[in-house]
Backbone as CSV, one residue per row, in Angstrom:
resi,resn,N_x,N_y,N_z,CA_x,CA_y,CA_z,C_x,C_y,C_z
1,MET,7.667,13.264,19.158,7.376,11.754,19.361,6.336,11.284,18.448
2,LEU,5.313,12.159,18.427,4.087,11.814,17.307,4.663,11.968,16.021
3,GLU,5.751,12.603,15.510,6.142,12.472,14.092,6.931,11.315,14.141
4,SER,7.630,10.794,15.088,8.355,9.490,14.937,7.358,8.259,14.892
5,SER,6.362,8.474,15.539,5.340,7.427,15.343,4.669,7.406,13.936
6,ASN,4.457,8.509,13.471,3.919,8.665,12.090,4.877,8.183,11.039
7,ARG,5.949,8.348,11.177,7.005,7.947,10.272,7.184,6.339,10.398
8,LEU,7.270,5.869,11.468,7.212,4.444,11.734,5.740,3.771,11.041
9,ASP,4.789,4.256,11.241,3.472,3.780,10.458,3.727,3.760,9.281
10,GLU,4.226,4.908,8.607,4.399,4.840,7.154,5.343,3.820,6.560
11,GLU,6.460,3.702,7.257,7.411,2.820,6.903,6.881,1.314,6.897
12,HIS,6.044,1.122,7.893,5.286,-0.183,7.935,4.270,-0.478,6.574
13,ARG,3.611,0.676,6.484,2.713,0.669,5.181,3.492,0.216,4.054
14,LEU,4.820,0.990,3.824,5.711,0.895,2.759,6.135,-0.469,2.631
15,ILE,6.442,-1.115,3.783,7.117,-2.521,3.921,6.067,-3.449,3.389
16,ALA,4.732,-3.056,3.791,3.698,-3.991,3.374,3.265,-4.123,2.105
17,ARG,3.138,-2.968,1.323,3.125,-2.824,0.142,4.079,-3.511,-0.880
18,TYR,5.454,-3.345,-0.359,6.484,-3.701,-0.891,6.507,-5.291,-1.069
19,ALA,5.971,-6.022,0.359,6.057,-7.388,0.418,4.834,-7.652,-0.774
20,ALA,3.576,-7.055,-0.708,2.584,-7.502,-1.608,3.083,-7.377,-2.979
21,ARG,4.018,-6.429,-3.325,4.396,-6.442,-4.911,5.099,-7.447,-4.989
22,LEU,5.975,-7.878,-3.940,6.915,-9.036,-4.420,6.107,-10.346,-4.503
23,ALA,4.932,-10.518,-3.766,4.192,-11.702,-3.886,3.593,-11.687,-5.264
24,ALA,2.883,-10.283,-5.569,2.409,-10.450,-6.930,3.354,-10.742,-8.187
25,GLU,4.716,-10.511,-7.865,5.541,-10.606,-8.866,5.962,-12.114,-9.153
26,SER,5.989,-12.788,-7.857,6.111,-14.342,-7.855,5.228,-15.187,-8.480
27,SER,3.975,-14.407,-7.971,2.703,-15.171,-8.667,2.626,-14.779,-10.207
28,SER,2.944,-13.779,-10.583,2.897,-13.319,-12.197,3.851,-13.944,-12.794
29,SER,4.716,-14.798,-12.206,5.754,-15.628,-12.983,5.154,-16.954,-13.529
30,GLN,3.890,-17.183,-13.126,3.364,-18.376,-13.419,2.601,-17.876,-14.955
31,PRO,2.371,-18.959,-16.025,1.669,-18.715,-17.095,0.472,-18.208,-16.691
32,THR,-0.139,-17.178,-17.788,-1.540,-16.577,-17.481,-2.669,-17.683,-17.402
33,GLN,-2.488,-18.743,-18.131,-3.624,-19.710,-18.519,-3.768,-20.465,-16.819
34,GLN,-2.742,-20.556,-16.057,-2.908,-21.359,-15.023,-3.519,-20.475,-13.888
35,ARG,-3.539,-19.079,-13.988,-3.973,-18.291,-12.806,-5.285,-18.227,-12.887
36,SER,-5.761,-17.900,-11.545,-7.382,-18.110,-11.366,-7.842,-16.620,-11.340
37,ALA,-9.110,-16.457,-11.409,-9.588,-15.100,-10.990,-9.107,-14.135,-9.988
38,PRO,-9.241,-14.623,-8.779,-8.501,-14.365,-7.461,-6.866,-13.906,-7.585
39,ASP,-6.383,-14.669,-8.394,-5.041,-14.262,-8.576,-4.630,-13.166,-9.345
40,ILE,-5.605,-12.979,-10.409,-5.391,-11.763,-11.230,-6.152,-10.473,-10.540
41,SER,-7.319,-10.685,-9.704,-7.545,-9.596,-8.964,-6.293,-9.239,-7.944
42,PHE,-5.870,-9.974,-7.152,-4.612,-9.807,-6.435,-3.530,-8.947,-7.110
43,THR,-3.102,-9.320,-8.346,-2.154,-8.680,-9.233,-2.661,-7.394,-9.326
44,ILE,-3.831,-7.168,-9.845,-4.329,-5.873,-10.293,-4.440,-4.601,-8.826
45,ASP,-4.819,-5.317,-7.635,-4.587,-4.479,-6.424,-3.020,-4.230,-6.254
46,SER,-2.342,-5.082,-6.507,-1.046,-4.872,-6.069,-0.393,-3.934,-7.022
47,ASN,-0.622,-3.980,-8.179,-0.232,-2.897,-9.346,-0.575,-1.337,-8.928
48,LYS,-2.024,-1.417,-8.274,-2.492,-0.106,-7.922,-1.702,0.170,-6.652
49,GLN,-1.388,-0.692,-5.596,-0.668,-0.160,-4.429,0.834,0.157,-4.937
50,GLN,1.219,-0.481,-5.891,2.762,-0.335,-6.348,2.848,1.156,-7.025
51,ARG,1.497,1.572,-7.577,1.649,3.060,-8.220,1.180,4.117,-7.200
52,GLN,0.601,3.659,-6.084,0.347,4.617,-5.043,1.768,4.623,-4.228
53,LEU,2.465,3.479,-3.910,3.870,3.738,-3.373,4.637,4.597,-4.212
54,ILE,4.675,4.454,-5.359,5.660,5.391,-6.256,5.153,6.749,-5.824
55,ALA,3.962,7.138,-6.090,3.360,8.563,-5.955,3.862,9.001,-4.495
56,GLU,3.739,8.148,-3.536,4.053,8.573,-2.236,5.569,8.894,-2.113
57,LEU,6.241,8.091,-2.699,7.869,8.324,-2.421,8.172,9.621,-3.140
58,GLU,7.691,9.859,-4.517,7.947,10.866,-5.199,7.535,12.114,-4.595
59,ASN,6.369,12.062,-3.833,5.949,13.228,-3.166,6.997,13.570,-2.077
60,LYS,7.275,12.383,-1.445,8.272,12.554,0.060,9.518,13.260,-0.697
61,ASN,10.107,12.775,-1.789,11.377,13.124,-2.267,11.208,14.619,-2.762
62,ARG,10.262,15.201,-2.937,10.159,16.632,-3.461,10.647,17.666,-2.202
């Protein structure tokens, strides 16, 4: 049962990261000149989360 709970928690984290990535992609479609510093910071954070997600999924598939 604990393993099932951990798996659900992991899935929720992955979904949250994916949602953040989608949000960042939609905001990055705006021209760079119109983006503010917080938007750029959010995009950088999202890119970091995306790299972490990819690493986790790669490790999971090994």
